[in-house]
N, C-alpha and C positions, 0 to 999 in steps of 0.2 A: 434518696429513693433511686430506683433503677428504671430505665426506660423499658417499655414493652413494645411489641410490634404487631401491626395488623396481620390478620390471618392470610389473606390472599396475595397482597402485593408487598408485604414486608415493609410497611411505612412506619417509621419510628413514632412512638407516643411517649414523650418524656414524662417522667414521674414528677409529682408535685414537689416544687422546691428545687428541681434540678435546673441546670443551665442558668443560674443566676448571673445576670449581666452578660450572658452569652447565648440568649435565647435564639439569636439569628442562626446559630449553627444547626440545630435540628430543623428549624423552619425552612431554611434554604435547602437543606438536604431533602426534606419531605417534598417540597415543591419540585425539586429535580426528579424525585422518584415518581411523583404524580405525573409529571410531564412525560417521563419515560414510559409509564404505564399506559399512556394514551397514544404515544407516537414513536416509541423506541423500537429498535430492531436488534435481535440477537442473531449473531452469525455463528454457525456451528460447522466444523469441518470433520468429516467422517474418516479422512485418510488415516490409516493405521489404528482406527478405533474399532472395538468390537464389544459385544455384550451390552450390559445395562449401564447407562451413564445418568446419574441423578443430577438434575439441573439445580444450580444454585439460585438463590433469590434474585440475584442480578441478572441471571439468564432467563428465568421464567417471568420476570416482571414485565418486559415489553410485550405488546400484543402481536408482534410479528416475529416468527422464527424462520430463518433461512438456513437450509442445510445444503452443503456443497461438498466437493471432494470425491474421491474414488473409493467405493465400497469394496472391501476385501472380506467382509464378514457382515452378518446381520447386526444392526445397531438399534438399541432400544433407549430412546431418550425419555427419562421418567420425571414426571412432575411429583414432588413429594406428597405423601398422604395428607389429606385434609385440605389441600390447596385447590380452590375452585377458580374458574375463569374461562376465558375463551382466547384462542390463538389462531392466527392464520399461519399455517406451516407450509413452506415451499420446499419441495424436494428437487434440488438441482444437481443431485449426485449422478455419478456414472458407476458402472459395475453391476454384477448380477445379483447382489444381495438386497436386503430390504431395510427400510427405515420405519420404526414403530414409535408411536407416542403412547406412553402408559402412565398410570398413576401408581404411587407407592401404596395406595389402598388395595391393590391387587384385583381390581375389577376388570371391566372390558378395556380393550386396547384398540388403536387405530393404526393400520399400516398406510403410510402416505405414498402413493405411487410416484415413480420418477416422472418429472416434468409436470407435476400437478401442484396447484395451490389448494389446500384443504383447510377448512375452518373446523377446528376441533374444540370440544367443550369438556371441562372437567367438573364433576360434582364433588370432588374430594376423594372419590373412590374409583369411579369409572371415567374412561375417556370415550367419547362418541362423537361422530360427525354431526354437524348441525343439520345436514340434509338427510340424516337417517330416518327412514320411515318407521315410525313406532308400531304401526299396525302390523301384526304378524301376517305373513303370506298364507293363503289358503292352500289346501291340498298337501301333497307330498313332493319330494324332490323330483325335479324334472317336469312338473306340471306347469303349464302356462297359466298365468294369472288373468282373471277376468272379473268384471264388476258383477258381484252376486248380491243384489239388493243393497248396494251401497258399501259392501265389504269385499275384500279380496276372496276370490274363489279359485279352486283348482279341480281338474278332473283327469282321470286316467285316459279319457277319450281325446285329450289334447296335450301332447307332451313334446318336449324339445330336449335332446341330449347334448346340445352344443354343436351338433352337425346335422342331425336329421329331425324333421318334424313328423310326428305321427298323429293322425286324426282318425278317430272312430266315429261312425254315424254318418250323417248327411251334411255335405257342404253345399250351401245355397248361395248363388250369386248370379249376376246378370250375364257373366261370361267367365269361362275358365280357360286359362292359357298356360302353356309351358314355353320352353325355349324355342320351340318350332312355331308357336302361334296358338290360335284358338283350337282347343281340343275337339270342338264340335265340327270343325272343317278339316279337310286335308290340304295342307299347304302345297303349292305348285312351284316347280322349278322349270321354267320354259327354256329350252335349248334349241338354237337355230342351226346347229351344225353337229358334227360328230362329237360325242361326249363320253367321258369316263366317269362313272358314278363316284360320288364323294361321301365321306362320313356324314356330312351335313344333310344328305338326301334322305337319311333314315326317317321314316314316318311320313314322307312326302310322296307326291307323284311327279314324275318327270314327263313333261310334255315335249316329246322328241320329234324332230323332223328329219333325223338322220340316224346313223348307227349309234348304239349305246354299248359301252364296254363294261363288263363286270370285273373289276380289278381284284388282285390278290393283296393280302396284307392290310386291308382297310376295315373290314367289317367283322363283327362278333356274332356268335350264335344268338338268334332272336331278332336281329336287325332285318327289317323288311322295307322294300321300296317298290312302288308301282310305276310301270312305264306305260305311257299312252302314246300311240302313234297318231299324231295330229294330221298326217298327210294322207293323200289318196293313193300312195304307193307303199309297198312293203319296205320295212327297214330291218336291219340285222341287229340281233342282240349277241354280243361277242363274249365268249369265254376267254378271259385274258390268261396269259402264261402263268402257271402256278395256281390257277383257280379251277374248280370243277363245277360245271353248271349242268344239273340233271333235270331232265324233263319229268314233271310230276307223274307218278304212277308207272314209270318205266325205268330200265337201267341205262337208258340212252343219255349220253353226255355230249357236250360240245355246243357249238353256236346254234342259235335259233333264229327263226324268221317271224316277224310280227306283221300281220297283214294290215292293209289300210284301216285306219281307225280302230285297230286292235288294242286290247288292254291286257297287260301281263303283270303279275306280281312276283318279285324275286325275294326269297326268304333265305337268309344265311342260317345253315343248320349246324355249322361247326367251322373249324379253322379252314378258311378259303374254300368251303364247300357250300353250294347253293342249290336250291330247287326252284323251278320256275313253273308257273301255271297261269292260265288266262284264256281269253277268247281271241281267236284269230292267230293262235300261236302254233307254229309247226317247226 
């Protein structure tokens, strides 16, 4: 009779009457295969390899597959059709291409990212990650997932395109902040001496006790800053070289004076062009 082999780990099953007086040959081989199936490691090198590589029984038998080398093309390591099991696949490769684990059954595949250990499972047709969420996401592409009565939900009112978050409707919270701070308050920048406005002052008010300069080459249209004179004496608001500072409602440009405890807002209206308005301003 002729030996047959188990489906998934290719362990020999001798036929009845085979190996007379040499039964130790298949038994020892099988125990070696079983030990390998529990704790063996297959080492694969992608250097100069491309396309689909069908793994042999000795390669897919161990539970751990380590892939190394330099990728010069995409490589697809394929478990033969009908072979089931689980493997921890480590991608230690370099290079800009990818390593994929597939099944000869032509089902789903898994790309193993470089630097990752991924546990993949085969059902004989499909390869999938053991941490794959079976539940389908709610909504459509770009919609952020949320708990909708115990299932995934999505809404066009809450989307993310990889760079920008878009929210429609009302955002409720105890406080709302941006890079400058709480949007319900105006952040303050206190200055004890002469000061030249900075890009970081946009959206703030400068508590000034001496002259303040409006510089060129710093601000963009729409940027605005408020200046508050904290002293009992007038201070100067200076139009820097290359900048144009216009008094609101007039064609007048140039330096301005802010009276004691006066308040003025400077708005950038274009490239190095500003308009100023406020109380105590002359």
